[in-house]
N, C-alpha and C positions, 0 to 999 in steps of 0.2 A: 935614422929612426924617428924622424919628425912626426910620422903619422901616429905614433903611440901617445903623443902628448895631446892634452886638451887644448883646443883652440880658444884662446882668450878673447877672441873677437866675435864669439857667437852671439846670437840675438838674446839669449837668456841671460848672459852676464853683462850686457851693455845696459847701463841704467838709462841711457837716452832713448832706447828702443822700447816701445810699449805695444801691447796687443791692440787689436782693432777696437776693443771696448775698454781698454785699461784706464783711460782717463775718466770715463764715466763711472766706473766702479770705484775708483779712488775718491771721486767727488761725492758719491753717495755715502761712502763710509765716513768721509769727513763731516757730512751733515748729520751723523748720528743714526744712520740707517741700521735697523735691526733685522736680520734675516728671519724668516719664518721658522717656527719650531718643528714643523712637519706633523703636528697633531692638533686636534681641537682643544680649545681651552675648557677645562672641566667646569661644570656648573657649580654654583655656590653650595647647593644641597649635597652634591656628590663630594665636594671637598670637605664639608663639615662631617659627613658620614665617615669619610676616610680618616679624619682626625679622631673621631670618637672610637673607631675600631669596629670590628664586626658585631652585628646585632645578635644577641644571645637567642638561641632557639626557645620556643615555648616550653614550659615545664611539662614533663610526661606523667608525673604522678602528683598526688596531693601533697605528699611529704616534700617533694622538691619545690612545689609552689609555696608552701609555708616557709621553707628555708629561705627562698628568694625574697619573700615579703619581709622576713626578719632582717635580712641583710639590707634591704631598702630602708627599713625603719631606722637602722643604725646609721646609715649614710645620710638620711634626711630625718633627723629627730623631730617628732611632733609631740606637743604637750598632750596630756591626758584629756584636758578640757576640749582641745580641738578634735581629738578622736571621738570623744563622746558626742560632741555636737554633730560631727559628720555621720556617726552611726544613727543618731536620732533623726537627722534629716533623711537618711536612706529609708528608715522605717516609716516615716511619715509619707514619703513619696511612694513607697511600695503599698502602703495601706490605701493611698488615694488612687492607685491604679496607674501610675506613671510608667509607661513602657520602658523608659530608660533604666528603671530601678527594679523591674520585675524579673523573675526567673524566666529562662527561655520557654518553659512550658506554659507560662501565663501571658506571653506577649501576643499582641495582634488583636485586630477588631473581632475576629472569629471567636477567640477565647473570651473576650470581654462580653460578647453577646451570649455565649453559653453560660457564663456566670450570672448574667442578668436573668436569664430564663430560669435557672435553678433557684436563684434567690427570690424570685417572685412567688414561690409556693412554699408551703410547709411539707416536710418530707418525714416519713417514718424512719428513713435512714439517719436522720439527725439524732436518733436515740441510741445509735450504735455504741458510742463511748459510755454513756450512762449505763447501758445494758451490760457492758463488759465489767464495769465496777460492781454492778449488782451480782453478777455471777461470782466474782471474786469474794464478795462479802458472804454470799450464800454458802460457799465452800468452807468458810471459817466457822459456820454455825454447826454445833455438834449434833443437831437433830437430823437424822436421815430423811425424815418426812419432808422437812423444809427444803433440804437439798434436792430431793426428787421433784418437788413442785417448781422450784426455781429453775432446775435444769429443763423441765418440760416447757415452762413458759418461755425461757430464753431460746429454746430450739424453735418453737413456733414463731417467735419474733424474728429470728434470723431468716427463716424461710420467707416470711412476709417481706422482709427487707430485700432479700435477693430478687423476689418477683418485682417489687417496686423499682429496684435499681435497673432491672432489664427494661421495664416499661419506660422509665424515665430516660434511659439512654436512647431508646428508639425514638421517643417523642422529641427529644432535644436535637438529635441528628436530623430528623425530618425538618424541623423548623429552621435549623441552621442551613441546610441545603436550599431551602426556599428563600432565606434571607440573603445568602451569598451564592447565587447560581454560577458565578464565574470562578469560584474557588474550588480547589480539590478537597472535598470533605471526606475524611475516612471515618466511617460509622463506628468502628471499634475504638478508635482513638478518642473521638468526641464523646462517645457513650461512656467510656471509662473516666474521662475528665469530669463529666457531669456526675457520675456515680461518686467519685472521690469528693467533689464539691458538696454534694448533698449529704454525704455521711459525716461532714464536719459540723460541729456546733456553730450556729450562726454567728455568735459573738467572737468566735475564734477564727473565723475565715479570713484568709489573706489572699488577695486584697479584700478590704472591707466591702460588704454589700452596699451598692449605691442605689438600690431600688427597694421599695417597701413591699411587704407581703401583700399580695392581691393587686398590685399595680401592673398594668399592662406593659408588655415589652414590644416596642416597635422596631 
């Protein structure tokens, strides 16, 4: 039954017998050869992102955004003086018309041009807020006669303001299209933006007017 036994003189058990490349492989291993990993080495940015963990999705609601900001303030405490200084700088940059600090509705050269066109004239729409205060005061007066006169005067003023707002919107849209022929100018959007700007008291407008009344806008 000799054939059932393993032959001790096979090539695999003989330490003197090597494969065709056995010597070369042993020599490379002895020299500190490191075999390939079989995959590309990750970039530094990818490795850092993996260590930090997954990026949180943007907040879906205002409440969620406020909660996240509160957590960030707790993890990165900032003094009241620093917060006040940062808020003051934001207000100053916004008042100066810096696009980086403006609301999305106020950004861009088109909106800046619309503001300049509106600010270059006086508008009856600027009396809208004082007129609202006048109506409120008139309603507190016990005299029906005064209330009727105030109501009639306010109604006429509102009608004139509406007419002026429509004309102002059309005029500003036309000038804006001529100034920016390569831009897509929506008449309704630009007209409404001009209407809102004109209805605000000049001193309370934000960004602050950078052009004087009567000055030409180029």
